[in-house]
C-alpha positions in Angstrom: 3.4 7.1 38.4 0.6 4.6 37.5 1.7 1.1 37.4 0.0 -2.3 36.3 -0.4 -2.9 40.2 -3.1 -0.1 40.1 -5.1 -2.0 37.5 -5.1 -5.6 39.3 -8.1 -7.0 37.5 -6.4 -7.8 34.1 -3.1 -9.3 33.4 -0.1 -7.3 33.7 0.5 -7.3 29.8 -2.9 -5.8 29.3 -2.6 -3.3 32.1 0.6 -2.1 30.7 -1.0 -1.7 27.2 -3.8 0.2 28.8 -1.4 2.6 30.6 0.7 3.1 27.4 -2.4 4.1 25.5 -3.5 6.3 28.3 -0.1 8.2 28.2 -0.8 8.7 24.4 -4.2 10.1 25.2 -3.0 12.3 28.3 0.7 12.5 28.8 0.1 14.4 32.1 -0.8 11.1 33.9 2.8 10.4 35.0 3.0 13.9 36.6 0.2 13.0 39.3 1.4 13.0 42.9 1.0 9.9 44.9 -2.5 10.0 46.7 -3.7 13.0 44.6 -7.3 13.1 43.6 -6.1 13.5 39.9 -4.1 10.1 40.2 -7.2 8.4 41.9 -9.5 9.8 39.2 -7.0 8.7 36.5 -6.7 5.0 38.0 -10.7 5.0 38.2 -10.8 5.8 34.4 -8.3 3.0 33.7 -9.9 0.4 35.9 -13.0 1.2 33.9 -11.4 0.7 30.6 -10.0 -2.6 32.0 -13.4 -3.7 33.0 -14.5 -3.8 29.4 -11.5 -6.0 28.4 -12.8 -9.4 27.2 -11.8 -12.5 29.0 -8.8 -14.3 27.3 -10.7 -17.3 26.2 -13.0 -15.5 24.0 -9.9 -14.5 21.7 -10.8 -11.0 22.5 -13.5 -10.8 19.6 -15.1 -7.5 19.5 -17.7 -8.1 16.8 -18.6 -10.6 14.1 -20.4 -10.2 10.8 -21.8 -12.9 8.6 -22.0 -11.4 5.1 -19.1 -10.7 3.9 -17.7 -12.5 6.7 -15.6 -10.3 9.1 -14.3 -10.4 12.9 -13.1 -7.4 14.8 -10.8 -8.0 17.8 -10.6 -5.9 20.8 -7.5 -3.6 21.0 -6.1 -1.7 23.9 -6.6 1.5 21.9 -10.2 1.0 21.7 -11.6 3.5 24.3 -14.9 5.1 24.6 -14.9 8.7 23.8 -16.1 9.6 27.2 -12.9 7.8 28.7 -10.6 9.7 26.5 -12.2 13.1 27.1 -12.2 12.4 31.0 -8.7 11.4 31.0 -7.7 14.5 28.9 -9.6 16.6 31.4 -7.3 15.7 34.1 -4.4 17.2 32.3 -6.0 20.6 32.1 -6.6 20.4 36.0 -2.9 20.0 36.7 -0.9 23.1 36.7 2.1 23.1 34.2 3.6 26.1 35.0 3.5 27.5 31.5 4.9 24.4 29.9 3.1 22.9 26.7 1.0 19.9 27.4 1.8 17.1 24.7 4.8 16.2 22.9 6.4 18.2 20.0 9.0 17.3 17.5 12.4 18.7 18.1 13.5 18.2 14.6 12.1 20.6 11.9 11.3 19.5 8.5 13.3 22.3 7.0 16.4 21.4 9.1 17.5 19.0 6.4 17.7 21.8 3.9 19.3 24.4 6.2 20.8 22.4 9.0 22.1 25.5 11.1 19.8 26.8 13.9 18.8 30.2 14.4 17.9 31.7 17.8 
């Protein structure tokens, strides 16, 4: 499992937000074995994302415009498309033994109309 200690150059809270965002992009990252190449690659990607985090004193301003006035702030969900793609590619490299990758709702929309389950 990847922990905030694996991303030491940002504060713990920011590291946790990056890891949570990474799990939403590539849910398989929690299944990487300790010391595996996949885990090392994932940590390298996350450290790259962390390197882009602005210093706290800057109030995390990402962009400013003058007319009409606007300010955009950095968000933990703001990732480069390459980072997202590379992180997702690690999931395809891991054997899932026929299990689906991702999260799927257990409850079906029609369950409210017909509550009995047919198997």
